[in-house]
Structure formats: structure tokens, C-alpha cells
C-alpha positions, 0 to 999 in steps of 0.5 A, a space after each residue: 567578625 567585630 563591630 558596632 552593636 548600638 548607636 545611641 543619641 543623646 540630647 542637650 537635656 541629657 535624654 537618650 535614645 538608643 537603637 540596634 546598630 543593625 537596624 540602620 539602613 547599609 548606606 547609613 551604617 557605611 556613612 557612621 563608619 566612615 566618620 568612625 562610629 564604632 571604630 577607631 576614627 580614621 580606620 574606616 576601611 577599603 577593599 582590594 578584590 583578586 580575581 584569579 584567571 581559573 576564577 578563585 577570588 580573594 579580598 583584603 581590607 586596606 588601610 581607608 587612607 589608601 588612594 591607589 595601586 602604586 605597584 604589582 610584582 612577584 619576587 621569584 627565589 625557591 617559591 615564588 610570591 606576589 607582593 601589591 604595594 598602595 598609595 597611602 595619604 600622608 602614610 608609608 605605602 601598604 604592603 598586601 603579600 598574595 602567596 596564590 599563584 601570583 602570576 596568574 592575577 587577571 584583575 585587581 579591584 580597588 573598592 574604597 567608599 569613594 574610590 573606585 579603580 580596576 587594572 589588568 595586570 600584564 608583565 612587561 618589565 623583569 629585573 634580576 638581581 642576585 639570586 632573585 628575579 622581580 616581575 613586575 606586572 604593574 608600576 605606577 611610576 613607569 611607562 606602558 603600565 595604567 590603571 583601566 579606564 572609568 568605564 571599564 572599571 565601572 562594569 567589573 564593579 556592577 558585575 560584582 553587584 549584580 552577582 551579590 543581588 542575584 544571590 539576596 534575590 534567591 533568598 528573597 532579600 533586598 539589600 536593604 533588608 539586611 541591616 534589620 538582620 540580628 548579628 549572628 543572622 547577619 554574620 550566617 548570611 555573608 557567609 553563605 553570600 561570600 560561598 555564592 559569590 566564591 568569596 575568600 580571604 586573602 588575610 582574614 575572613 571579617 575583611 570579605 564580611 566587611 567587604 560585603 557590607 560595603 558592597 550591599 551599601 552600593 546595593 542600597 544606594 
């Protein structure tokens, strides 16, 4: 997992003060990341949390400009894969491919720095074209599909944060203390937390760790 290592403050007289980035609170780290500190400006990420009926969970980082889901559907040919598209401000939609049992996804949670949305996919439209069958589980532009209300959304994310808090308590840690850990120690902790929460990567393991960092910053507040 790559990330910022040190923060530097430079004064008008040329004086420079430095400190390890990890000594900052989770909230401050998240705020600096959203401004582009430690990564290219504008690349702060949002996240999609996928939950299957059998309890399997996957996390995927998406463009920080993503604002909500556009469509979720599966394409059935010889094999079937899921395709989830997200609306991205001032750009083309981002496509997330879901290979594991896409028709058995029970919940989708979109977690942004300033946005939180929940969806309960339900197949309502089937389109046959040539040698493929398209099963539509969510489509923003079609009638009959809608995201869950604010109360249900808040409850779903609160459950994630509650489970994270319980895992920290087992280790005798508070969310605010995690940022003070060294990079290697923090990486090991994120791996243990991911296993405890049953979180797996849809694309790369670093997405799970960054999702946990964002969740910890929410606990910290």
C-alpha cells in the first residue's frame, strides 16, 4: 500500500517543520487526502462496498468524482458477469466488473468523502439481444428503480462502522490511535481488520486498506 509518509510546513522566513503523516489524526489525514496531499490533486477516492447473500463482501475504490450508481446489470453469455456503472462528474461513467455470482449481490453501498448511498439490487428488467441476455438490477434512468432512503442508508453504514469499532475494541485500540502507528504496523492492522470484517478486494488489496482508513476517519469524528 503506497501513501504519504511525511507532511512539511514551510513558513515565509524559510523555516520548515516536518512530521510523519501517520501522526496526524484520521480526520486530518482524510481532509488532506481530499485536497490532494500525498497524491495527485483530484484523485481522492470513493468506494463501493458489495455484499452478497452468502455474506461475502468486496470493496472497490472508484473515481473520487463519482457521485452515484447509474446501472447494475449482468450479461449472460456462456458465462455471466456483473457490470456496475457509476456517474462521474464531468467525465464518462466508470465501469466496475463483478465476476463472482453477480446475481446474488444483496446490497451495494456507495461510500464517498461527502456522500453515502445504499442500493438493494432487484432484477426487474430482462433484455435479450442476439446471443446475450441482460438482467437489469438497477437503472437510474428506468422507472421502478431507486436507491434506499437516507435512514436505511445510514443504518447500513452504521453497521459497518459498528463492526469496525468492535474489531478495534478486541485489540484494545481506538480509531484515533491508529494514525499514530508506524506504516508497517498499520498495514498489518488493516489486514487483520479486513479479515475480521470479512472484507475482500474486488480489484486490489490497497482499495480495502484505503476504505478502512476512510471508515476509521468517520469513527474518529
